[in-house]
C-alpha positions in Angstrom: -27.5 -32.9 -23.4 -29.3 -30.3 -21.2 -29.8 -26.6 -22.1 -27.2 -25.8 -19.4 -24.7 -28.3 -20.9 -25.3 -26.8 -24.3 -24.6 -23.3 -23.0 -21.4 -24.4 -21.3 -20.2 -26.3 -24.4 -21.0 -23.2 -26.6 -19.1 -20.8 -24.3 -16.0 -23.0 -24.5 -16.3 -23.3 -28.2 -16.7 -19.6 -28.7 -13.6 -19.0 -26.5 -11.7 -21.4 -28.8 -13.0 -19.8 -32.0 -12.1 -16.3 -31.0 -9.8 -15.1 -28.2 -11.4 -14.1 -24.9 -12.4 -10.5 -24.7 -13.6 -10.3 -28.3 -16.4 -7.6 -28.2 -18.3 -8.9 -31.3 -18.6 -12.3 -29.7 -19.7 -10.9 -26.4 -22.4 -8.7 -28.0 -23.7 -11.8 -29.9 -23.9 -13.8 -26.7 -25.6 -11.0 -24.9 -28.2 -10.7 -27.7 -28.7 -14.3 -28.8 -27.3 -16.4 -26.1 -24.2 -18.6 -26.4 -25.7 -21.5 -28.4 -27.3 -19.3 -31.1 -24.2 -17.1 -31.2 -22.1 -20.2 -31.9 -24.5 -21.4 -34.6 -24.4 -18.0 -36.3 -20.6 -17.8 -36.3 -20.2 -21.4 -37.6 -22.7 -20.6 -40.4 -20.5 -17.7 -41.5 -22.6 -15.0 -40.0 -19.9 -13.0 -38.3 -20.6 -9.3 -38.0 -16.9 -8.4 -38.4 -14.7 -9.3 -41.3 -11.6 -10.2 -39.2 -13.7 -12.4 -36.9 -15.2 -14.2 -39.9 -11.7 -14.9 -41.1 -10.6 -16.2 -37.7 -13.6 -18.4 -37.2 -13.2 -19.9 -40.7 -9.5 -20.6 -40.1 -10.2 -22.3 -36.7 -13.1 -24.2 -38.1 -11.0 -25.5 -41.0 -8.6 -27.0 -38.4 -11.2 -28.7 -36.1 -14.8 -28.9 -35.1 -15.4 -26.3 -32.4 -17.9 -28.4 -30.5 -15.7 -31.4 -30.5 -12.8 -29.3 -29.3 -15.0 -27.9 -26.5 -16.1 -31.4 -25.5 -12.6 -32.6 -25.3 -11.6 -29.6 -23.2 -14.3 -30.4 -20.7 -13.2 -34.0 -20.5 -9.6 -33.0 -20.1 -10.5 -30.5 -17.3 -12.5 -33.2 -15.5 -9.4 -35.5 -15.5 -7.3 -32.5 -14.2 -9.7 -31.9 -11.3 -10.7 -28.5 -12.7 -14.1 -27.1 -13.4 -15.8 -24.7 -15.8 -17.5 -21.6 -14.3 -19.9 -19.6 -16.4 -22.2 -16.6 -15.7 -25.2 -17.7 -13.7 -23.2 -20.1 -11.6 -23.2 -19.4 -7.9 -19.5 -18.8 -7.9 -19.3 -16.5 -11.0 -17.4 -13.3 -10.1 -20.0 -10.7 -11.1 -17.4 -7.8 -10.8 -15.9 -8.8 -14.2 -19.1 -7.5 -15.9 -17.6 -4.0 -15.5 -15.1 -4.8 -18.3 -18.0 -4.1 -20.6 -17.3 -0.4 -20.1 -13.5 -0.7 -20.4 -12.3 1.4 -23.3 -8.6 2.2 -23.6 -7.8 5.5 -25.2 -5.5 5.8 -28.3 -5.3 2.1 -29.1 -3.9 0.7 -32.3 -3.7 -3.0 -31.5 -6.7 -5.3 -31.5 -5.5 -6.8 -28.1 -6.0 -3.3 -26.5 -9.5 -2.9 -28.1 -10.9 -6.3 -27.4 -11.5 -6.0 -23.7 -15.0 -7.5 -23.2 -16.0 -9.5 -20.1 -15.1 -13.2 -20.1 -17.5 -15.9 -21.4 -16.2 -18.5 -18.9 -13.4 -19.4 -16.5 -11.6 -22.7 -15.9 -10.9 -23.0 -12.2 -8.6 -25.4 -10.2 -8.8 -25.3 -6.4 -11.4 -25.6 -3.7 -12.5 -22.0 -3.1 -15.6 -20.6 -4.9 -14.2 -18.2 -7.4 -16.6 -15.3 -6.7 -16.0 -15.6 -2.9 -12.3 -15.6 -3.5 -12.4 -12.4 -5.5 -14.9 -10.5 -3.4 -12.2 -8.9 -1.2 -9.2 -9.0 -3.5 -6.3 -6.9 -4.6 -4.1 -7.5 -7.6 -0.4 -7.1 -7.0 1.6 -6.9 -10.3 5.0 -5.8 -11.5 8.2 -6.6 -13.3 9.4 -10.1 -14.0 13.0 -8.9 -13.7 12.3 -7.5 -10.3 15.0 -6.0 -8.1 15.5 -7.1 -4.5 13.7 -4.0 -3.4 10.6 -4.8 -5.5 10.5 -8.4 -4.4 10.7 -7.4 -0.8 7.8 -4.9 -1.2 5.7 -7.4 -3.1 6.3 -10.1 -0.4 5.4 -7.7 2.4 2.2 -6.6 0.5 1.2 -10.2 -0.2 1.8 -11.2 3.4 0.1 -8.2 5.0 -3.0 -8.3 2.8 -3.5 -12.1 3.3 -3.0 -11.7 7.0 -5.9 -9.3 7.0 -8.1 -11.7 5.0 -7.7 -10.1 1.6 -7.2 -12.3 -1.4 -3.9 -11.6 -3.3 -4.4 -11.9 -7.0 -1.5 -12.0 -9.5 -0.3 -13.7 -12.7 2.1 -16.3 -11.5 5.1 -14.8 -13.4 8.7 -14.6 -12.1 9.6 -11.5 -10.0 6.8 -9.4 -8.4 4.0 -11.8 -9.2 5.7 -14.8 -7.5 6.8 -12.7 -4.6 3.2 -11.5 -3.9 1.9 -15.1 -4.2 4.5 -16.4 -1.8 3.9 -13.6 0.7 0.2 -14.6 0.8 1.0 -18.3 1.1 3.5 -17.7 3.9 0.8 -15.8 5.8 -1.6 -18.8 5.4 -3.9 -16.7 3.3 -5.7 -17.0 0.0 -4.1 -16.2 -3.3 -5.3 -16.5 -6.9 -3.2 -16.9 -10.0 -4.8 -15.8 -13.3 -3.1 -17.6 -16.1 -2.7 -16.8 -19.8 -2.7 -20.5 -20.8 -4.4 -23.8 -19.9 -4.5 -24.9 -16.3 -2.6 -28.1 -17.2 0.5 -26.2 -18.5 0.9 -23.2 -16.2 3.6 -20.7 -17.3 6.4 -20.2 -16.4 7.4 -23.9 -15.9 10.0 -22.7 -13.3 7.1 -21.8 -11.0 5.4 -25.2 -11.2 5.9 -25.9 -7.4 4.4 -22.5 -6.7 1.4 -23.2 -8.9 0.9 -26.5 -7.1 0.9 -24.7 -3.7 -1.6 -22.1 -5.0 -3.9 -24.9 -6.3 -3.8 -26.7 -3.0 -4.9 -23.7 -0.9 -6.1 -21.1 -3.3 -7.1 -21.0 -7.0 -5.6 -21.3 -10.5 -7.9 -19.5 -13.0 -7.8 -19.2 -16.8 -10.1 -18.2 -19.7 -8.3 -20.7 -22.0 -9.1 -24.4 -22.0 -6.7 -27.1 -20.9 -3.8 -27.5 -23.4 -3.8 -23.8 -24.5 -0.4 -22.4 -25.0 0.9 -19.2 -23.3 1.1 -17.0 -26.4 2.4 -13.5 -26.0 -0.9 -11.6 -26.8 -2.7 -13.7 -24.2 -0.9 -12.1 -21.3 -2.4 -8.7 -22.2 -5.8 -10.3 -22.7 -5.4 -11.9 -19.3 -4.4 -8.6 -17.7 -7.9 -7.2 -18.0 -9.2 -9.9 -15.6 -6.5 -9.0 -13.0 -7.7 -5.4 -13.3 -11.5 -5.9 -13.5 -11.9 -8.9 -11.2 -10.4 -7.2 -8.2 -11.2 -4.1 -6.1 -7.8 -2.5 -6.8 -4.5 -3.0 -8.5 -1.0 -2.3 -7.0 1.8 -1.7 -9.4 5.0 -2.5 -7.5 7.8 -2.2 -10.1 7.7 -1.7 -13.8 10.2 -0.8 -16.5 9.4 1.7 -19.3 7.9 -1.1 -21.4 6.5 -3.4 -18.8 3.3 -5.3 -19.4 2.4 -4.6 -15.7 1.7 -1.0 -16.6 -0.9 -2.3 -19.1 -2.6 -4.1 -16.2 -2.7 -0.8 -14.2 -3.9 1.0 -17.3 -6.8 -1.4 -17.6 -7.6 -1.1 -14.0 -7.7 2.7 -14.0 -9.9 2.8 -17.1 -12.3 0.2 -15.6 -12.8 2.6 -12.6 -10.8 0.5 -10.2 -8.5 1.9 -7.5 -5.1 1.9 -9.0 -2.0 2.2 -6.8 1.7 2.6 -7.5 4.7 1.9 -5.2 7.5 4.4 -5.8 11.0 3.2 -6.3 14.5 4.7 -6.5 14.6 7.3 -9.3 17.9 5.7 -10.4 16.3 2.3 -11.0 15.3 1.3 -14.5 12.7 -1.0 -13.0 10.8 1.9 -11.5 10.7 4.1 -14.6 7.3 2.7 -15.8 5.8 3.1 -12.3 6.9 6.7 -12.0 5.7 7.6 -15.5 2.3 6.0 -14.7 2.0 8.2 -11.7 2.8 11.3 -13.8 0.4 10.3 -16.6 -2.6 9.3 -14.4 -3.5 11.8 -11.7 -6.1 9.4 -10.3 -3.4 6.8 -9.5 -2.5 6.7 -5.8 1.0 6.4 -4.4 1.2 3.7 -1.7 4.1 2.5 0.4 2.7 -0.4 2.3 -0.3 -2.5 3.3 -1.9 0.3 5.4 -2.0 2.6 2.4 -3.5 -0.1 0.2 -6.2 -0.9 2.7 -7.1 2.7 3.1 -7.7 2.9 -0.7 -9.7 -0.4 -1.1 -11.1 -0.9 2.4 -14.2 0.3 4.2 -14.6 4.1 4.4 -13.6 5.3 7.8 -12.5 1.9 9.0 -9.3 1.2 7.2 -7.4 4.5 7.5 -3.7 4.3 7.3 -1.9 5.7 10.4 -0.2 9.1 9.9 3.5 8.5 9.4 5.4 9.9 12.4 9.0 9.7 13.7 9.7 8.5 17.3 8.1 10.7 19.9 10.6 12.6 22.0 10.1 14.2 25.4 10.6 17.7 24.0 7.7 17.2 21.6 5.2 17.7 24.5 6.6 21.0 25.6 4.7 24.3 25.5 6.3 27.5 24.4 7.6 28.6 27.8 9.3 25.3 28.5 10.7 25.1 25.1 12.1 28.6 25.4 13.9 27.7 28.6 15.3 24.6 27.1 16.6 26.5 24.1 18.1 29.2 26.2 20.4 26.8 28.1 24.0 26.6 26.7 25.2 23.4 25.0 27.8 23.2 27.7 27.9 24.5 31.2 25.3 25.8 33.6 23.2 29.0 33.8 21.6 30.6 36.9 17.9 31.1 37.1 18.1 34.9 36.7 20.2 34.8 33.6 18.2 31.9 32.2 14.8 33.7 32.6 16.3 36.8 30.9 17.5 34.8 27.9 14.2 32.9 27.6 12.0 35.9 28.3 10.1 34.0 30.9 9.2 35.3 34.5 10.9 33.6 37.4 7.7 31.9 38.8 6.9 30.3 35.5 10.5 29.4 34.9 10.8 27.5 38.2 7.6 25.6 37.4 8.8 24.7 33.9 12.3 23.8 35.0 10.8 21.3 37.5 9.0 19.7 34.6 12.1 19.7 32.4 13.9 17.9 35.3 11.1 15.3 35.6 11.4 14.7 31.8 15.2 14.3 32.2 15.8 17.1 29.8 17.7 19.3 32.3 19.7 18.7 35.5 20.0 21.1 38.5 23.5 22.1 39.6 24.6 24.1 42.6 25.1 27.1 40.3 22.0 26.7 38.1 20.7 24.5 35.4 22.3 22.5 32.6 21.2 20.4 29.7 20.9 16.7 30.5 23.6 14.4 29.0 22.5 13.0 25.5 20.4 9.8 25.7 19.2 10.4 29.2 15.8 12.0 28.2 12.8 9.8 28.2 11.5 9.0 24.6 7.8 8.6 25.5 6.8 10.9 28.4 3.4 10.6 30.0 3.4 14.1 31.4 2.5 17.4 29.7 3.7 20.9 29.8 
């Protein structure tokens, strides 16, 4: 076995011995390399008591290297591959997870947020290339129709503009974002919390197959790994750290999606939130996140997202405007004449100029313009407002 093969096998074994993200393991690999780090742990040399206990328990059940070898064989039969640091397609951005520290944590799963040791990948795209221009779209599983509509529009719009849509493959917002990207013929990546051969939830099997055909399925866990509850939180740091930004579409008060956004904002990523109805329980978590994190940005569509994650000065969102009306182009004199006309009936020029406070010469010039814009009509006895709906909505002239 080559040095590279030894390193790959060791990284798989280390991920099996201790859950991905374990800081003590990451530090050992950084200091000793994966092979020596594995030898040290298997010899009982763990620097942390809980890690020593975990390694001992796993080792009592099976040989770590044998488990890793079987995982590599199983992945090969599945058509998947192992990607490790140093490979051409390794996504270098996940290295930023080394600085991720969540404040006020009490659970190990919130403290152990180190960068991945390896990824299992199924699909034809190079992983690093797929994540280079990527946005994570996350949210509630029990999404409302509003949330699913927004997520689908975001997925479609981002993919249409050659951005990779990354999510977790769950029901609700995740699936809607993936489907939006697929419907646009774009690239989407699903980051799983289990083995690639048993993607969860099973109800999205057809969706996962579509993603694998045109995009990527990615996991830190070897084939056969079960989707245990803590693994979803461990997985969420990859959604947050592997992308340029994260959009939280919908989240209840205790949604795991807010944990992804929390990891994103503390990794220094652009973190965005879509507002929802204040009466919706599925938007409570989103709104609280906005209140608690001043750096989070409120977004309402693809244009806003691109302004946050895109190129400076090149991806600005257009200013929101209502429909332009003919009256919007008027200067003060023309507007004064228009406002001086009665809602019904006509008014002669002399009385009109007096009411508007405009001299006769200016009034006649401005009244001609107002006629041209179909805002007023001339009668035998003066001027009147044009009937509703007659005015042009997009005039080319000016006042």
